[in-house]
ChimeraX commands (.cxc) that place a marker at each C-alpha (Angstrom):
marker #1 position -52.48,19.55,73.31 radius 0.5
marker #1 position -49.03,19.14,71.81 radius 0.5
marker #1 position -49.73,22.21,69.70 radius 0.5
marker #1 position -50.45,24.33,72.77 radius 0.5
marker #1 position -47.24,23.20,74.47 radius 0.5
marker #1 position -45.21,24.08,71.40 radius 0.5
marker #1 position -46.83,27.53,71.26 radius 0.5
marker #1 position -46.12,28.22,74.98 radius 0.5
marker #1 position -42.55,27.09,74.57 radius 0.5
marker #1 position -42.07,29.45,71.61 radius 0.5
marker #1 position -43.48,32.41,73.59 radius 0.5
marker #1 position -41.21,31.63,76.56 radius 0.5
marker #1 position -38.18,31.44,74.28 radius 0.5
marker #1 position -39.06,34.78,72.64 radius 0.5
marker #1 position -39.55,36.46,76.03 radius 0.5
marker #1 position -36.25,35.11,77.27 radius 0.5
marker #1 position -34.55,36.47,74.18 radius 0.5
marker #1 position -36.09,39.92,74.52 radius 0.5
marker #1 position -35.45,40.34,78.28 radius 0.5
marker #1 position -31.68,40.88,78.06 radius 0.5
marker #1 position -32.21,43.42,75.30 radius 0.5
marker #1 position -34.69,45.36,77.45 radius 0.5
marker #1 position -32.34,45.31,80.46 radius 0.5
marker #1 position -29.45,46.47,78.30 radius 0.5
marker #1 position -31.52,49.35,76.97 radius 0.5
marker #1 position -32.47,50.42,80.52 radius 0.5
marker #1 position -28.86,50.12,81.62 radius 0.5
marker #1 position -27.67,52.27,78.72 radius 0.5
marker #1 position -30.29,54.91,79.46 radius 0.5
marker #1 position -29.41,54.97,83.15 radius 0.5
marker #1 position -25.71,55.12,82.32 radius 0.5
marker #1 position -26.26,58.16,80.11 radius 0.5
marker #1 position -28.05,59.97,82.93 radius 0.5
marker #1 position -25.31,59.20,85.43 radius 0.5
marker #1 position -22.58,60.22,83.01 radius 0.5
marker #1 position -24.27,63.56,82.39 radius 0.5
marker #1 position -24.46,64.46,86.08 radius 0.5
marker #1 position -20.69,64.55,86.78 radius 0.5
marker #1 position -20.17,66.54,83.59 radius 0.5
marker #1 position -22.65,69.19,84.77 radius 0.5
marker #1 position -21.05,69.32,88.21 radius 0.5
marker #1 position -17.63,69.76,86.64 radius 0.5
marker #1 position -18.92,72.59,84.51 radius 0.5
marker #1 position -20.41,74.26,87.60 radius 0.5
marker #1 position -17.10,73.94,89.43 radius 0.5
marker #1 position -15.22,75.40,86.49 radius 0.5
marker #1 position -17.63,78.31,86.28 radius 0.5
marker #1 position -17.34,78.97,90.02 radius 0.5
marker #1 position -13.56,78.83,89.83 radius 0.5
marker #1 position -13.48,81.36,87.02 radius 0.5
marker #1 position -15.82,83.79,88.76 radius 0.5
marker #1 position -14.12,83.66,92.18 radius 0.5
marker #1 position -11.49,86.39,92.66 radius 0.5
marker #1 position -9.45,84.02,94.79 radius 0.5
marker #1 position -6.35,84.67,92.71 radius 0.5
marker #1 position -6.23,88.25,93.98 radius 0.5
marker #1 position -6.58,87.36,97.63 radius 0.5
marker #1 position -4.05,84.54,97.44 radius 0.5
marker #1 position -1.24,86.80,96.27 radius 0.5
marker #1 position -0.59,88.08,99.81 radius 0.5
marker #1 position 0.16,91.44,98.26 radius 0.5
marker #1 position -2.76,93.45,99.64 radius 0.5
marker #1 position -2.79,96.05,102.45 radius 0.5
marker #1 position -3.75,94.57,105.81 radius 0.5
marker #1 position -4.47,95.64,109.37 radius 0.5
marker #1 position -7.28,97.26,111.39 radius 0.5
marker #1 position -6.42,100.84,110.45 radius 0.5
marker #1 position -6.75,100.07,106.74 radius 0.5
marker #1 position -10.51,100.38,107.14 radius 0.5
marker #1 position -10.06,104.12,107.72 radius 0.5
marker #1 position -8.32,104.69,104.39 radius 0.5
marker #1 position -10.57,106.47,101.85 radius 0.5
marker #1 position -12.10,104.17,99.25 radius 0.5
marker #1 position -11.58,106.63,96.40 radius 0.5
marker #1 position -9.41,109.58,95.46 radius 0.5
marker #1 position -5.77,110.49,96.04 radius 0.5
marker #1 position -5.83,109.19,99.62 radius 0.5
marker #1 position -7.12,105.73,98.66 radius 0.5
marker #1 position -4.82,102.75,98.20 radius 0.5
marker #1 position -5.08,103.10,94.42 radius 0.5
marker #1 position -4.44,106.83,94.65 radius 0.5
marker #1 position -1.39,106.49,96.92 radius 0.5
marker #1 position 0.09,103.86,94.60 radius 0.5
marker #1 position 0.37,106.53,91.89 radius 0.5
marker #1 position 2.27,109.11,94.00 radius 0.5
marker #1 position 5.72,109.14,95.61 radius 0.5
marker #1 position 5.64,108.45,99.32 radius 0.5
marker #1 position 5.66,111.94,100.84 radius 0.5
marker #1 position 2.97,113.12,98.44 radius 0.5
marker #1 position 0.94,109.96,99.08 radius 0.5
marker #1 position 1.21,110.48,102.84 radius 0.5
marker #1 position 0.00,114.07,102.50 radius 0.5
marker #1 position -3.26,112.71,101.06 radius 0.5
marker #1 position -3.86,110.49,104.10 radius 0.5
marker #1 position -5.44,112.48,106.97 radius 0.5
marker #1 position -4.09,110.04,109.58 radius 0.5
marker #1 position -0.50,110.95,108.61 radius 0.5
marker #1 position -0.74,114.76,108.71 radius 0.5
marker #1 position 1.65,115.14,111.69 radius 0.5
marker #1 position 4.24,112.99,109.94 radius 0.5
marker #1 position 3.92,115.09,106.80 radius 0.5
marker #1 position 4.33,118.30,108.85 radius 0.5
marker #1 position 7.44,116.85,110.47 radius 0.5
marker #1 position 8.89,115.84,107.08 radius 0.5
marker #1 position 8.36,119.39,105.83 radius 0.5
marker #1 position 10.00,120.83,108.95 radius 0.5
marker #1 position 13.02,118.59,108.40 radius 0.5
marker #1 position 13.19,119.38,104.67 radius 0.5
marker #1 position 12.80,115.69,103.78 radius 0.5
marker #1 position 9.86,115.83,101.39 radius 0.5
marker #1 position 11.95,115.91,98.22 radius 0.5
marker #1 position 14.39,113.36,99.63 radius 0.5
marker #1 position 11.59,110.89,100.32 radius 0.5
marker #1 position 9.82,111.55,97.04 radius 0.5
marker #1 position 12.97,111.12,94.97 radius 0.5
marker #1 position 14.24,107.99,96.74 radius 0.5
marker #1 position 13.79,104.66,94.97 radius 0.5
marker #1 position 12.64,101.35,96.44 radius 0.5
marker #1 position 12.37,102.27,100.11 radius 0.5
marker #1 position 10.25,101.21,103.06 radius 0.5
marker #1 position 8.71,103.78,105.38 radius 0.5
marker #1 position 7.40,102.97,108.84 radius 0.5
marker #1 position 4.88,105.80,109.08 radius 0.5
marker #1 position 3.64,106.84,112.55 radius 0.5
marker #1 position 0.02,107.96,112.73 radius 0.5
marker #1 position -1.15,111.20,114.29 radius 0.5
marker #1 position -2.11,109.17,117.37 radius 0.5
marker #1 position 1.45,107.84,117.55 radius 0.5
marker #1 position 2.84,111.37,117.69 radius 0.5
marker #1 position 0.15,112.28,120.24 radius 0.5
marker #1 position 1.70,109.76,122.67 radius 0.5
marker #1 position 4.70,112.10,122.94 radius 0.5
marker #1 position 4.15,114.89,125.51 radius 0.5
marker #1 position 3.33,118.08,123.61 radius 0.5
marker #1 position 6.27,120.05,125.06 radius 0.5
marker #1 position 8.70,117.30,123.95 radius 0.5
marker #1 position 7.11,117.03,120.52 radius 0.5
marker #1 position 7.25,120.79,119.98 radius 0.5
marker #1 position 10.91,120.74,120.99 radius 0.5
marker #1 position 11.71,118.00,118.51 radius 0.5
marker #1 position 9.78,119.70,115.70 radius 0.5
marker #1 position 11.82,122.85,116.32 radius 0.5
marker #1 position 15.16,120.99,116.22 radius 0.5
marker #1 position 15.81,120.13,112.57 radius 0.5
marker #1 position 18.84,117.92,113.24 radius 0.5
marker #1 position 17.06,115.79,115.86 radius 0.5
marker #1 position 13.91,115.65,113.78 radius 0.5
marker #1 position 15.87,114.48,110.74 radius 0.5
marker #1 position 17.49,111.68,112.78 radius 0.5
marker #1 position 14.12,110.49,114.05 radius 0.5
marker #1 position 12.40,110.58,110.68 radius 0.5
marker #1 position 15.22,108.92,108.73 radius 0.5
marker #1 position 15.24,106.20,111.40 radius 0.5
marker #1 position 11.80,105.28,110.06 radius 0.5
marker #1 position 13.11,104.67,106.51 radius 0.5
marker #1 position 14.82,101.53,105.20 radius 0.5
marker #1 position 16.63,101.59,101.86 radius 0.5
marker #1 position 14.80,98.65,100.33 radius 0.5
marker #1 position 11.20,97.60,99.76 radius 0.5
marker #1 position 10.30,95.13,102.48 radius 0.5
marker #1 position 7.59,92.52,102.04 radius 0.5
marker #1 position 5.51,91.29,104.99 radius 0.5
marker #1 position 7.42,87.99,104.84 radius 0.5
marker #1 position 10.69,89.86,105.43 radius 0.5
marker #1 position 9.24,91.42,108.56 radius 0.5
marker #1 position 8.64,88.06,110.23 radius 0.5
marker #1 position 12.05,88.10,111.87 radius 0.5
marker #1 position 14.15,90.87,110.41 radius 0.5
marker #1 position 16.81,93.42,111.21 radius 0.5
marker #1 position 17.33,96.31,108.81 radius 0.5
marker #1 position 19.61,99.33,108.55 radius 0.5
marker #1 position 17.80,102.65,108.30 radius 0.5
marker #1 position 18.76,105.82,106.47 radius 0.5
marker #1 position 19.75,107.18,109.89 radius 0.5
marker #1 position 22.27,104.27,110.01 radius 0.5
marker #1 position 20.62,102.73,113.08 radius 0.5
marker #1 position 18.93,99.33,113.01 radius 0.5
marker #1 position 15.26,98.45,113.34 radius 0.5
marker #1 position 14.03,94.96,114.17 radius 0.5
marker #1 position 10.75,93.45,113.08 radius 0.5
marker #1 position 8.82,90.42,114.26 radius 0.5
marker #1 position 5.45,88.83,113.58 radius 0.5
marker #1 position 3.53,86.83,111.02 radius 0.5
marker #1 position 0.31,86.83,109.03 radius 0.5
marker #1 position -1.21,90.25,109.59 radius 0.5
marker #1 position 0.37,91.02,112.99 radius 0.5
marker #1 position 3.80,92.66,113.13 radius 0.5
marker #1 position 5.83,94.73,115.57 radius 0.5
marker #1 position 8.75,97.09,114.99 radius 0.5
marker #1 position 11.40,97.29,117.74 radius 0.5
marker #1 position 8.93,95.39,119.97 radius 0.5
marker #1 position 7.17,98.69,120.67 radius 0.5
marker #1 position 5.25,99.75,117.54 radius 0.5
marker #1 position 2.41,97.75,116.04 radius 0.5
marker #1 position 1.80,97.75,112.30 radius 0.5
marker #1 position -1.82,98.93,112.06 radius 0.5
marker #1 position -2.02,99.09,108.26 radius 0.5
marker #1 position 0.72,97.31,106.38 radius 0.5
marker #1 position 1.94,96.72,102.86 radius 0.5
marker #1 position 0.59,100.01,101.51 radius 0.5
marker #1 position 2.11,100.72,98.11 radius 0.5
marker #1 position 3.23,104.10,96.80 radius 0.5
marker #1 position 5.06,104.84,93.56 radius 0.5
marker #1 position 8.47,104.47,95.20 radius 0.5
marker #1 position 7.92,102.81,98.58 radius 0.5
marker #1 position 6.22,100.19,100.67 radius 0.5
marker #1 position 4.59,101.79,103.71 radius 0.5
marker #1 position 3.79,100.21,107.06 radius 0.5
marker #1 position 1.68,102.52,109.18 radius 0.5
marker #1 position 2.56,102.15,112.88 radius 0.5
marker #1 position 1.02,103.25,116.17 radius 0.5
marker #1 position 4.20,104.42,117.94 radius 0.5
marker #1 position 7.04,106.74,116.95 radius 0.5
marker #1 position 10.38,104.90,116.73 radius 0.5
marker #1 position 13.27,106.48,118.59 radius 0.5
marker #1 position 16.88,105.85,117.51 radius 0.5
marker #1 position 19.41,104.95,120.18 radius 0.5
marker link #1:1,2 radius 0.2
marker link #1:2,3 radius 0.2
marker link #1:3,4 radius 0.2
marker link #1:4,5 radius 0.2
marker link #1:5,6 radius 0.2
marker link #1:6,7 radius 0.2
marker link #1:7,8 radius 0.2
marker link #1:8,9 radius 0.2
marker link #1:9,10 radius 0.2
marker link #1:10,11 radius 0.2
marker link #1:11,12 radius 0.2
marker link #1:12,13 radius 0.2
marker link #1:13,14 radius 0.2
marker link #1:14,15 radius 0.2
marker link #1:15,16 radius 0.2
marker link #1:16,17 radius 0.2
marker link #1:17,18 radius 0.2
marker link #1:18,19 radius 0.2
marker link #1:19,20 radius 0.2
marker link #1:20,21 radius 0.2
marker link #1:21,22 radius 0.2
marker link #1:22,23 radius 0.2
marker link #1:23,24 radius 0.2
marker link #1:24,25 radius 0.2
marker link #1:25,26 radius 0.2
marker link #1:26,27 radius 0.2
marker link #1:27,28 radius 0.2
marker link #1:28,29 radius 0.2
marker link #1:29,30 radius 0.2
marker link #1:30,31 radius 0.2
marker link #1:31,32 radius 0.2
marker link #1:32,33 radius 0.2
marker link #1:33,34 radius 0.2
marker link #1:34,35 radius 0.2
marker link #1:35,36 radius 0.2
marker link #1:36,37 radius 0.2
marker link #1:37,38 radius 0.2
marker link #1:38,39 radius 0.2
marker link #1:39,40 radius 0.2
marker link #1:40,41 radius 0.2
marker link #1:41,42 radius 0.2
marker link #1:42,43 radius 0.2
marker link #1:43,44 radius 0.2
marker link #1:44,45 radius 0.2
marker link #1:45,46 radius 0.2
marker link #1:46,47 radius 0.2
marker link #1:47,48 radius 0.2
marker link #1:48,49 radius 0.2
marker link #1:49,50 radius 0.2
marker link #1:50,51 radius 0.2
marker link #1:51,52 radius 0.2
marker link #1:52,53 radius 0.2
marker link #1:53,54 radius 0.2
marker link #1:54,55 radius 0.2
marker link #1:55,56 radius 0.2
marker link #1:56,57 radius 0.2
marker link #1:57,58 radius 0.2
marker link #1:58,59 radius 0.2
marker link #1:59,60 radius 0.2
marker link #1:60,61 radius 0.2
marker link #1:61,62 radius 0.2
marker link #1:62,63 radius 0.2
marker link #1:63,64 radius 0.2
marker link #1:64,65 radius 0.2
marker link #1:65,66 radius 0.2
marker link #1:66,67 radius 0.2
marker link #1:67,68 radius 0.2
marker link #1:68,69 radius 0.2
marker link #1:69,70 radius 0.2
marker link #1:70,71 radius 0.2
marker link #1:71,72 radius 0.2
marker link #1:72,73 radius 0.2
marker link #1:73,74 radius 0.2
marker link #1:74,75 radius 0.2
marker link #1:75,76 radius 0.2
marker link #1:76,77 radius 0.2
marker link #1:77,78 radius 0.2
marker link #1:78,79 radius 0.2
marker link #1:79,80 radius 0.2
marker link #1:80,81 radius 0.2
marker link #1:81,82 radius 0.2
marker link #1:82,83 radius 0.2
marker link #1:83,84 radius 0.2
marker link #1:84,85 radius 0.2
marker link #1:85,86 radius 0.2
marker link #1:86,87 radius 0.2
marker link #1:87,88 radius 0.2
marker link #1:88,89 radius 0.2
marker link #1:89,90 radius 0.2
marker link #1:90,91 radius 0.2
marker link #1:91,92 radius 0.2
marker link #1:92,93 radius 0.2
marker link #1:93,94 radius 0.2
marker link #1:94,95 radius 0.2
marker link #1:95,96 radius 0.2
marker link #1:96,97 radius 0.2
marker link #1:97,98 radius 0.2
marker link #1:98,99 radius 0.2
marker link #1:99,100 radius 0.2
marker link #1:100,101 radius 0.2
marker link #1:101,102 radius 0.2
marker link #1:102,103 radius 0.2
marker link #1:103,104 radius 0.2
marker link #1:104,105 radius 0.2
marker link #1:105,106 radius 0.2
marker link #1:106,107 radius 0.2
marker link #1:107,108 radius 0.2
marker link #1:108,109 radius 0.2
marker link #1:109,110 radius 0.2
marker link #1:110,111 radius 0.2
marker link #1:111,112 radius 0.2
marker link #1:112,113 radius 0.2
marker link #1:113,114 radius 0.2
marker link #1:114,115 radius 0.2
marker link #1:115,116 radius 0.2
marker link #1:116,117 radius 0.2
marker link #1:117,118 radius 0.2
marker link #1:118,119 radius 0.2
marker link #1:119,120 radius 0.2
marker link #1:120,121 radius 0.2
marker link #1:121,122 radius 0.2
marker link #1:122,123 radius 0.2
marker link #1:123,124 radius 0.2
marker link #1:124,125 radius 0.2
marker link #1:125,126 radius 0.2
marker link #1:126,127 radius 0.2
marker link #1:127,128 radius 0.2
marker link #1:128,129 radius 0.2
marker link #1:129,130 radius 0.2
marker link #1:130,131 radius 0.2
marker link #1:131,132 radius 0.2
marker link #1:132,133 radius 0.2
marker link #1:133,134 radius 0.2
marker link #1:134,135 radius 0.2
marker link #1:135,136 radius 0.2
marker link #1:136,137 radius 0.2
marker link #1:137,138 radius 0.2
marker link #1:138,139 radius 0.2
marker link #1:139,140 radius 0.2
marker link #1:140,141 radius 0.2
marker link #1:141,142 radius 0.2
marker link #1:142,143 radius 0.2
marker link #1:143,144 radius 0.2
marker link #1:144,145 radius 0.2
marker link #1:145,146 radius 0.2
marker link #1:146,147 radius 0.2
marker link #1:147,148 radius 0.2
marker link #1:148,149 radius 0.2
marker link #1:149,150 radius 0.2
marker link #1:150,151 radius 0.2
marker link #1:151,152 radius 0.2
marker link #1:152,153 radius 0.2
marker link #1:153,154 radius 0.2
marker link #1:154,155 radius 0.2
marker link #1:155,156 radius 0.2
marker link #1:156,157 radius 0.2
marker link #1:157,158 radius 0.2
marker link #1:158,159 radius 0.2
marker link #1:159,160 radius 0.2
marker link #1:160,161 radius 0.2
marker link #1:161,162 radius 0.2
marker link #1:162,163 radius 0.2
marker link #1:163,164 radius 0.2
marker link #1:164,165 radius 0.2
marker link #1:165,166 radius 0.2
marker link #1:166,167 radius 0.2
marker link #1:167,168 radius 0.2
marker link #1:168,169 radius 0.2
marker link #1:169,170 radius 0.2
marker link #1:170,171 radius 0.2
marker link #1:171,172 radius 0.2
marker link #1:172,173 radius 0.2
marker link #1:173,174 radius 0.2
marker link #1:174,175 radius 0.2
marker link #1:175,176 radius 0.2
marker link #1:176,177 radius 0.2
marker link #1:177,178 radius 0.2
marker link #1:178,179 radius 0.2
marker link #1:179,180 radius 0.2
marker link #1:180,181 radius 0.2
marker link #1:181,182 radius 0.2
marker link #1:182,183 radius 0.2
marker link #1:183,184 radius 0.2
marker link #1:184,185 radius 0.2
marker link #1:185,186 radius 0.2
marker link #1:186,187 radius 0.2
marker link #1:187,188 radius 0.2
marker link #1:188,189 radius 0.2
marker link #1:189,190 radius 0.2
marker link #1:190,191 radius 0.2
marker link #1:191,192 radius 0.2
marker link #1:192,193 radius 0.2
marker link #1:193,194 radius 0.2
marker link #1:194,195 radius 0.2
marker link #1:195,196 radius 0.2
marker link #1:196,197 radius 0.2
marker link #1:197,198 radius 0.2
marker link #1:198,199 radius 0.2
marker link #1:199,200 radius 0.2
marker link #1:200,201 radius 0.2
marker link #1:201,202 radius 0.2
marker link #1:202,203 radius 0.2
marker link #1:203,204 radius 0.2
marker link #1:204,205 radius 0.2
marker link #1:205,206 radius 0.2
marker link #1:206,207 radius 0.2
marker link #1:207,208 radius 0.2
marker link #1:208,209 radius 0.2
marker link #1:209,210 radius 0.2
marker link #1:210,211 radius 0.2
marker link #1:211,212 radius 0.2
marker link #1:212,213 radius 0.2
marker link #1:213,214 radius 0.2
marker link #1:214,215 radius 0.2
marker link #1:215,216 radius 0.2
marker link #1:216,217 radius 0.2
view
């Protein structure tokens, strides 16, 4: 009887000794699994961060506005194509600016615009010129001095960023002043013209395409 009690006591002692070791082993195994999970998640996050082109979109240096969708995706008239040419040449490759290009030729300003350095051009679309009664537009196109004043009123002698347009006043090559207001992707010039495709880069200018022709005082 005493022998059986001694044997049971020995077994109980051995079991008690082994139990903590078993629990420790389970804890270590579980800990390894949990440690691996955050590491995998971190790797996934890093991979996602590297593959996301967020750096490009966060620069705020891209063309913007509803009319930008109409710009060709490829060729000389695309954003990449226009960035390689001086401003008058770049405008000639954009079908929406054909009236402006014709007017610049009539005024003899093509070389002046192409040879200028670091300028901003507020470029009226064909629809902007179409707002002017045809008889008045034809009269202006035939008057080189008046046409030159109007066109040079659309040119500022520095490259303007969208941030500078938020509340700005700038002297033009015509010597008059233009004012700009807005934020984000919505800007106005002289409170009359909306920027419909802004921050378009050419080799020598920043271009803001507008929906109304600006008239100097």
